[in-house]
TIROTOR-290416 format. One record per residue (C-alpha): residue in three letters; z, x, y; residue number from 1. Coordinates in pm, whole numbers. Each point is the difference from the previous one (the first is absolute). Layout:
# residues N
+-----+--------+--------+--------+-----+
:   r :     up :   east :  north :   k :
+-----+--------+--------+--------+-----+
: Ala :      Z :      X :      Y : NUM :
...
+-----+--------+--------+--------+-----+
***
This chain:
# residues 332
+-----+--------+--------+--------+-----+
:   r :     up :   east :  north :   k :
+-----+--------+--------+--------+-----+
: Leu :   2380 :   1544 : -15968 :   1 :
: Ser :    357 :   -177 :    -45 :   2 :
: Leu :     31 :     91 :   -353 :   3 :
: Phe :    -97 :    386 :     88 :   4 :
: Phe :    228 :     14 :    300 :   5 :
: Tyr :    280 :   -197 :   -212 :   6 :
: Ser :    -46 :    249 :   -277 :   7 :
: Ile :     72 :    286 :    217 :   8 :
: Trp :    283 :   -117 :    188 :   9 :
: Leu :    201 :   -117 :   -374 :  10 :
: Ile :   -111 :    407 :   -111 :  11 :
: Val :    173 :     85 :    293 :  12 :
: Leu :    337 :   -230 :    -16 :  13 :
: His :    -23 :     71 :   -401 :  14 :
: Leu :    -13 :    389 :     90 :  15 :
: Arg :    329 :    -20 :    228 :  16 :
: Asn :    210 :   -278 :   -184 :  17 :
: Arg :   -141 :     51 :   -418 :  18 :
: Tyr :     -3 :   -372 :    -67 :  19 :
: Gln :    110 :   -102 :   -345 :  20 :
: Val :   -149 :   -339 :     10 :  21 :
: Ile :   -297 :   -107 :    270 :  22 :
: His :     17 :   -418 :     64 :  23 :
: Val :   -356 :    -95 :     91 :  24 :
: His :    -67 :   -331 :    118 :  25 :
: Asn :   -330 :   -197 :    -15 :  26 :
: Met :   -265 :   -104 :    136 :  27 :
: Pro :   -162 :    135 :   -120 :  28 :
: Asp :     74 :    132 :   -250 :  29 :
: Phe :   -193 :    366 :      3 :  30 :
: Leu :    261 :     32 :    260 :  31 :
: Val :    194 :    201 :   -302 :  32 :
: Phe :   -318 :    251 :      4 :  33 :
: Ala :    193 :    126 :    308 :  34 :
: Ala :    273 :    151 :   -205 :  35 :
: Leu :   -249 :    194 :   -258 :  36 :
: Ile :    141 :    308 :     84 :  37 :
: Pro :    394 :    -27 :     11 :  38 :
: Arg :   -118 :   -149 :   -321 :  39 :
: Leu :    -87 :    309 :   -131 :  40 :
: Leu :    266 :    166 :    147 :  41 :
: Gly :    243 :   -207 :   -224 :  42 :
: Ala :     59 :   -325 :    187 :  43 :
: Arg :     37 :   -310 :   -160 :  44 :
: Leu :   -214 :   -292 :     93 :  45 :
: Ile :     69 :   -367 :     81 :  46 :
: Leu :   -322 :   -205 :     89 :  47 :
: Asp :    206 :   -368 :    146 :  48 :
: Ile :   -285 :   -273 :    -38 :  49 :
: His :    189 :   -219 :    198 :  50 :
: Asp :   -313 :   -252 :     30 :  51 :
: Pro :   -301 :     70 :   -285 :  52 :
: Thr :   -267 :     88 :    199 :  53 :
: Pro :   -294 :   -209 :   -205 :  54 :
: Glu :    203 :   -311 :     26 :  55 :
: Phe :     81 :     42 :    344 :  56 :
: Tyr :   -361 :     74 :    115 :  57 :
: Gln :   -107 :   -293 :   -217 :  58 :
: Ser :    244 :   -187 :    240 :  59 :
: Lys :    -52 :     97 :    330 :  60 :
: Tyr :   -386 :     59 :    -24 :  61 :
: Arg :    -91 :   -300 :   -275 :  62 :
: Glu :   -176 :    278 :   -202 :  63 :
: Arg :    -31 :   -189 :   -393 :  64 :
: Glu :    106 :    213 :   -328 :  65 :
: Gly :   -259 :    248 :    -62 :  66 :
: His :   -174 :     57 :    330 :  67 :
: Ile :    -68 :    360 :     35 :  68 :
: Leu :    259 :     39 :    251 :  69 :
: Ile :    253 :   -125 :   -216 :  70 :
: Ser :   -112 :    229 :   -292 :  71 :
: Leu :     22 :    317 :    198 :  72 :
: Leu :    323 :    -98 :     97 :  73 :
: Lys :    133 :    -34 :   -291 :  74 :
: Leu :   -147 :    342 :   -117 :  75 :
: Gln :    189 :    168 :    350 :  76 :
: Glu :    276 :   -188 :   -139 :  77 :
: Arg :     14 :    131 :   -370 :  78 :
: Leu :    -74 :    376 :    147 :  79 :
: Ser :    303 :    -18 :    213 :  80 :
: Ile :    238 :   -105 :   -234 :  81 :
: Ala :   -157 :    253 :   -255 :  82 :
: Leu :    147 :    233 :    259 :  83 :
: Ala :    314 :   -123 :     59 :  84 :
: His :    286 :     59 :   -233 :  85 :
: His :    130 :   -286 :     29 :  86 :
: Val :    -74 :   -397 :    185 :  87 :
: Val :    207 :   -231 :    154 :  88 :
: Thr :   -122 :   -395 :     64 :  89 :
: Ala :    154 :   -275 :    156 :  90 :
: Asn :     18 :   -234 :   -273 :  91 :
: Pro :    -63 :    -70 :   -351 :  92 :
: His :   -331 :   -156 :     57 :  93 :
: Phe :   -119 :    260 :    192 :  94 :
: Lys :    118 :    259 :   -286 :  95 :
: Asp :   -210 :   -213 :   -255 :  96 :
: Asn :   -356 :    -16 :    219 :  97 :
: Leu :     99 :    372 :    -18 :  98 :
: Val :     32 :     -7 :   -407 :  99 :
: Ser :   -314 :   -196 :    -54 : 100 :
: Arg :   -207 :    258 :    190 : 101 :
: Gly :    134 :    270 :   -235 : 102 :
: Ile :    322 :    135 :    164 : 103 :
: Pro :    251 :     85 :   -206 : 104 :
: Ala :    329 :   -242 :     -4 : 105 :
: Lys :    235 :    301 :    -35 : 106 :
: Lys :   -160 :    130 :    309 : 107 :
: Ile :     98 :   -268 :    216 : 108 :
: Thr :    322 :   -132 :    161 : 109 :
: Val :     47 :   -305 :    177 : 110 :
: Ile :    224 :    -18 :    293 : 111 :
: Thr :    -17 :   -320 :    154 : 112 :
: Asn :    -39 :   -108 :    401 : 113 :
: Gln :    383 :    -50 :    124 : 114 :
: Pro :     96 :    -64 :    384 : 115 :
: Asp :    228 :    264 :    100 : 116 :
: Pro :    362 :   -163 :     43 : 117 :
: Arg :     54 :    240 :    263 : 118 :
: Val :   -277 :   -152 :    222 : 119 :
: Phe :     21 :   -342 :   -149 : 120 :
: Asp :    351 :    -76 :     21 : 121 :
: Arg :     44 :   -391 :     40 : 122 :
: Ala :    388 :     44 :     65 : 123 :
: Ala :   -109 :    224 :    304 : 124 :
: Phe :   -163 :   -325 :    182 : 125 :
: Leu :    216 :   -262 :   -122 : 126 :
: Ala :     37 :   -117 :    400 : 127 :
: Glu :   -326 :    -22 :     49 : 128 :
: Arg :    -76 :   -240 :   -328 : 129 :
: Gln :    300 :   -184 :    101 : 130 :
: Lys :   -134 :    -81 :    365 : 131 :
: Val :   -214 :   -312 :     57 : 132 :
: His :   -305 :     55 :    101 : 133 :
: Asp :   -230 :   -201 :    230 : 134 :
: Arg :   -302 :     36 :   -212 : 135 :
: Phe :    -62 :    -56 :   -354 : 136 :
: Thr :   -161 :    344 :   -130 : 137 :
: Leu :   -257 :     83 :   -272 : 138 :
: Ile :    -12 :    395 :    -47 : 139 :
: Tyr :   -255 :    231 :   -107 : 140 :
: Pro :     19 :    408 :     72 : 141 :
: Gly :   -294 :    194 :   -136 : 142 :
: Thr :   -362 :     21 :    -90 : 143 :
: Ile :   -178 :   -234 :    178 : 144 :
: Ala :   -312 :    -21 :   -224 : 145 :
: Pro :   -207 :   -316 :   -196 : 146 :
: Arg :    187 :     77 :   -316 : 147 :
: Tyr :    286 :    -65 :    133 : 148 :
: Gly :    -56 :   -371 :     97 : 149 :
: Leu :    160 :     -9 :    341 : 150 :
: Asp :   -312 :   -290 :     56 : 151 :
: Val :    154 :   -229 :   -221 : 152 :
: Ala :    346 :    -10 :    213 : 153 :
: Ile :   -204 :      6 :    275 : 154 :
: Arg :   -158 :   -275 :    -73 : 155 :
: Ala :    311 :   -225 :   -123 : 156 :
: Val :    148 :     35 :    373 : 157 :
: Pro :   -173 :   -296 :    161 : 158 :
: Glu :    152 :   -236 :   -258 : 159 :
: Leu :    326 :    158 :     -9 : 160 :
: Val :     58 :    -18 :    374 : 161 :
: Lys :    -17 :   -374 :    -42 : 162 :
: Tyr :    331 :     61 :   -212 : 163 :
: Ile :    132 :    286 :    131 : 164 :
: Pro :    -47 :     19 :    443 : 165 :
: Glu :    216 :    279 :      4 : 166 :
: Leu :   -236 :    265 :   -275 : 167 :
: Arg :   -135 :    338 :     25 : 168 :
: Leu :   -204 :    161 :   -231 : 169 :
: Leu :     89 :    410 :     82 : 170 :
: Ile :   -262 :    251 :   -112 : 171 :
: Ile :     82 :    342 :     55 : 172 :
: Gly :   -219 :    263 :   -107 : 173 :
: Pro :   -332 :    245 :    165 : 174 :
: Leu :   -249 :   -178 :    161 : 175 :
: Ser :   -261 :      8 :   -285 : 176 :
: Asp :   -335 :   -151 :     57 : 177 :
: His :    119 :   -254 :   -211 : 178 :
: Ala :    304 :    -69 :    230 : 179 :
: Val :   -246 :    -77 :    223 : 180 :
: Glu :   -223 :   -266 :   -194 : 181 :
: Leu :    401 :   -177 :    -12 : 182 :
: Met :     57 :     44 :    358 : 183 :
: Gln :   -380 :   -207 :     53 : 184 :
: Leu :    140 :   -283 :   -288 : 185 :
: Thr :    333 :     -1 :    168 : 186 :
: Asp :   -206 :    -85 :    318 : 187 :
: Thr :   -298 :   -202 :   -179 : 188 :
: Leu :    318 :   -245 :   -167 : 189 :
: Gly :    184 :    -17 :    311 : 190 :
: Val :    299 :    122 :    -83 : 191 :
: Ser :     22 :    352 :    176 : 192 :
: Asp :    379 :   -128 :    143 : 193 :
: Tyr :    144 :    -13 :   -333 : 194 :
: Val :   -148 :    359 :   -187 : 195 :
: Glu :    110 :    304 :    168 : 196 :
: Phe :   -148 :    297 :   -127 : 197 :
: Arg :    173 :    363 :     69 : 198 :
: His :    -62 :    332 :    -34 : 199 :
: Pro :    152 :    202 :   -247 : 200 :
: Ile :    350 :     98 :     36 : 201 :
: Pro :    193 :    320 :   -162 : 202 :
: Leu :     86 :    -88 :   -362 : 203 :
: Glu :    434 :     25 :    125 : 204 :
: Glu :   -139 :   -362 :    237 : 205 :
: Val :    -79 :   -182 :   -293 : 206 :
: Pro :    285 :   -120 :   -126 : 207 :
: His :    142 :   -120 :    370 : 208 :
: Gln :   -308 :   -206 :     -2 : 209 :
: Met :     46 :   -106 :   -312 : 210 :
: Ala :    323 :   -132 :     65 : 211 :
: Leu :    -85 :   -194 :    298 : 212 :
: Ala :   -284 :   -196 :   -215 : 213 :
: Asp :     53 :   -341 :   -245 : 214 :
: Val :   -252 :    123 :   -248 : 215 :
: Gly :   -172 :    280 :   -153 : 216 :
: Ile :   -430 :    -56 :    -89 : 217 :
: Tyr :   -171 :    153 :   -257 : 218 :
: Pro :   -364 :   -215 :     14 : 219 :
: Ala :   -193 :    318 :   -179 : 220 :
: Leu :   -300 :   -133 :   -241 : 221 :
: Pro :    -39 :    139 :   -325 : 222 :
: Asp :   -222 :    255 :   -128 : 223 :
: Pro :      8 :    322 :   -200 : 224 :
: His :    251 :    172 :    200 : 225 :
: Met :    208 :   -249 :    224 : 226 :
: Ser :     64 :   -233 :   -384 : 227 :
: Ile :    216 :    293 :   -117 : 228 :
: Ala :     93 :    221 :    311 : 229 :
: Ile :    398 :    -56 :     91 : 230 :
: Pro :     15 :   -100 :    359 : 231 :
: Gly :    248 :    213 :    177 : 232 :
: Lys :     34 :   -258 :    312 : 233 :
: Val :     87 :   -276 :   -299 : 234 :
: Leu :    307 :    230 :   -179 : 235 :
: Glu :    116 :     17 :    398 : 236 :
: Tyr :      9 :   -375 :    107 : 237 :
: Ala :    199 :     -3 :   -323 : 238 :
: Val :    271 :    271 :     59 : 239 :
: Met :    -32 :   -127 :    415 : 240 :
: Gly :    131 :   -377 :   -131 : 241 :
: Leu :   -320 :   -165 :    115 : 242 :
: Pro :   -142 :   -275 :   -206 : 243 :
: Ile :   -359 :    116 :   -132 : 244 :
: Val :   -323 :   -192 :      6 : 245 :
: Ala :   -243 :    129 :   -200 : 246 :
: Ser :   -346 :      0 :   -219 : 247 :
: Arg :      8 :    -37 :   -344 : 248 :
: Leu :    -79 :    296 :   -105 : 249 :
: Arg :     85 :    175 :   -338 : 250 :
: Ile :    211 :    256 :     92 : 251 :
: Leu :    189 :   -230 :    213 : 252 :
: Glu :     74 :   -231 :   -251 : 253 :
: Glu :    119 :    264 :   -217 : 254 :
: Leu :    233 :    155 :    238 : 255 :
: Phe :    146 :   -345 :    163 : 256 :
: Pro :     17 :   -344 :   -243 : 257 :
: Asp :   -136 :   -326 :    198 : 258 :
: Glu :    374 :    -95 :     61 : 259 :
: Ser :     90 :    332 :    244 : 260 :
: Thr :   -342 :    -20 :    189 : 261 :
: Leu :   -265 :   -276 :    115 : 262 :
: Phe :   -302 :     45 :   -103 : 263 :
: Phe :   -368 :   -158 :     68 : 264 :
: Glu :   -326 :     49 :   -154 : 265 :
: Pro :   -187 :    305 :    183 : 266 :
: Gly :   -222 :   -101 :    244 : 267 :
: Asn :    149 :   -397 :     42 : 268 :
: Val :     72 :   -113 :    341 : 269 :
: Glu :    157 :   -282 :    -75 : 270 :
: Gln :    246 :     94 :   -258 : 271 :
: Phe :    105 :    327 :    236 : 272 :
: Thr :     62 :   -293 :    285 : 273 :
: Ala :    162 :   -200 :   -272 : 274 :
: Cys :    242 :    279 :   -105 : 275 :
: Val :    114 :    121 :    344 : 276 :
: Leu :     72 :   -362 :    131 : 277 :
: Arg :    205 :    -45 :   -302 : 278 :
: Leu :    225 :    309 :     70 : 279 :
: Tyr :      4 :   -104 :    403 : 280 :
: Arg :    127 :   -331 :   -119 : 281 :
: Ala :    251 :    133 :   -241 : 282 :
: Pro :    234 :    266 :    113 : 283 :
: Ala :    169 :    -46 :   -285 : 284 :
: Leu :   -273 :     76 :   -236 : 285 :
: Arg :   -104 :    347 :    207 : 286 :
: Ser :    428 :     96 :    -72 : 287 :
: Glu :   -127 :    -76 :   -378 : 288 :
: Leu :   -293 :    208 :    -13 : 289 :
: Val :    158 :    283 :    155 : 290 :
: Ala :    313 :    -12 :   -211 : 291 :
: Arg :   -261 :    -17 :   -333 : 292 :
: Ala :   -200 :    296 :    137 : 293 :
: Asp :    347 :    187 :      6 : 294 :
: Arg :     42 :    -67 :   -323 : 295 :
: Val :   -311 :    126 :   -102 : 296 :
: Leu :     92 :    290 :    217 : 297 :
: Ala :    292 :    141 :   -177 : 298 :
: Glu :   -180 :    -66 :   -349 : 299 :
: Ser :   -310 :    177 :     55 : 300 :
: Gln :    -14 :    213 :    311 : 301 :
: Ser :    194 :    275 :     85 : 302 :
: Trp :   -123 :    282 :    220 : 303 :
: Glu :    297 :    270 :   -120 : 304 :
: Arg :   -165 :    -64 :   -350 : 305 :
: Glu :   -344 :    104 :    124 : 306 :
: Arg :    152 :    284 :    172 : 307 :
: Glu :    186 :    122 :   -291 : 308 :
: Arg :   -342 :    -41 :   -211 : 309 :
: Tyr :   -230 :    192 :    202 : 310 :
: Leu :    342 :    270 :     22 : 311 :
: Ala :    -26 :     31 :   -393 : 312 :
: Leu :   -346 :     22 :     34 : 313 :
: Ile :     79 :    299 :    221 : 314 :
: Arg :    238 :    157 :   -210 : 315 :
: Gln :   -202 :    -29 :   -277 : 316 :
: Leu :   -314 :    168 :    162 : 317 :
: Val :    248 :    274 :    136 : 318 :
: Lys :    119 :     23 :   -385 : 319 :
: His :   -364 :     92 :   -173 : 320 :
: Asp :    -72 :    230 :    290 : 321 :
: Gly :    346 :    159 :    -61 : 322 :
: Asp :    -70 :     41 :   -377 : 323 :
: Phe :   -346 :    121 :     55 : 324 :
: Arg :     99 :    232 :    186 : 325 :
: Lys :    278 :    143 :   -243 : 326 :
: Gly :   -263 :     34 :   -223 : 327 :
: Glu :   -227 :    199 :    187 : 328 :
: Gln :    314 :    225 :     39 : 329 :
: Gly :    110 :     23 :   -371 : 330 :
: Tyr :   -399 :     73 :    -79 : 331 :
: Gly :     43 :    280 :    256 : 332 :
+-----+--------+--------+--------+-----+
***
């Protein structure tokens, strides 16, 4: 039903504005069919597979490869891509998976996730970063779900507070069923005074909270999606000058070498605890990790470069459209 109403509204907008390019963001992939009539009227379609649906569902619902649901999701992905003129996806691993499912590589452009420098501007929060804080704060802003391994951080708190009495674990995100389970876990462990759950905040407020924190954490668990999905929040930590404690996931090892991040084995509470204590006891190490992460960002991450790659794709699609129209005119 939603697809029907989106289709009608998009037809109205297209007749008013005559779009040359329409960009459709998944999920679901089949939303691209809302642009079917504009496509027939000449618009070029981009399908943005920001997260490949089959891997995402395997991660979220713990479905195995070969399950009928995953097979159906792959089918709708293939049909959706067939309608689009081009596909944008968020990293090379996503592209490789799409190619392995029969999508032509030339139809896919990788545009990686990057924090918006207009929002995540470290210089704008230098005063907050330089303040002496009453609490030693570990921060996690984002989705609260089992695959993010936040129970690992909570289970580490009883040991951490023995050495860090001013510890605070700040978790910012929607009050999901799993968030309620984590709250119950804090009560069971007797650490409610050290763990703060906060409702979602506007994106513009996130860098301010990061500036007031001491360490950014990402205790996610490996699976077909999490192991290869670039976590935007880790890039945001780095941009905002936070030292990072993260699970040793494939994608993070590729993005950040050991010299720039403290890694622990996914799910290992003892290793997570040791990483946090190491940073607490060594302020100089925190500064070193930030400096090394800055070098990684300078060498391999660029919001401006990814922006230009996207604009180049738009120009290419519009150019093809212009060539097609010239051919039509010449034929007439």
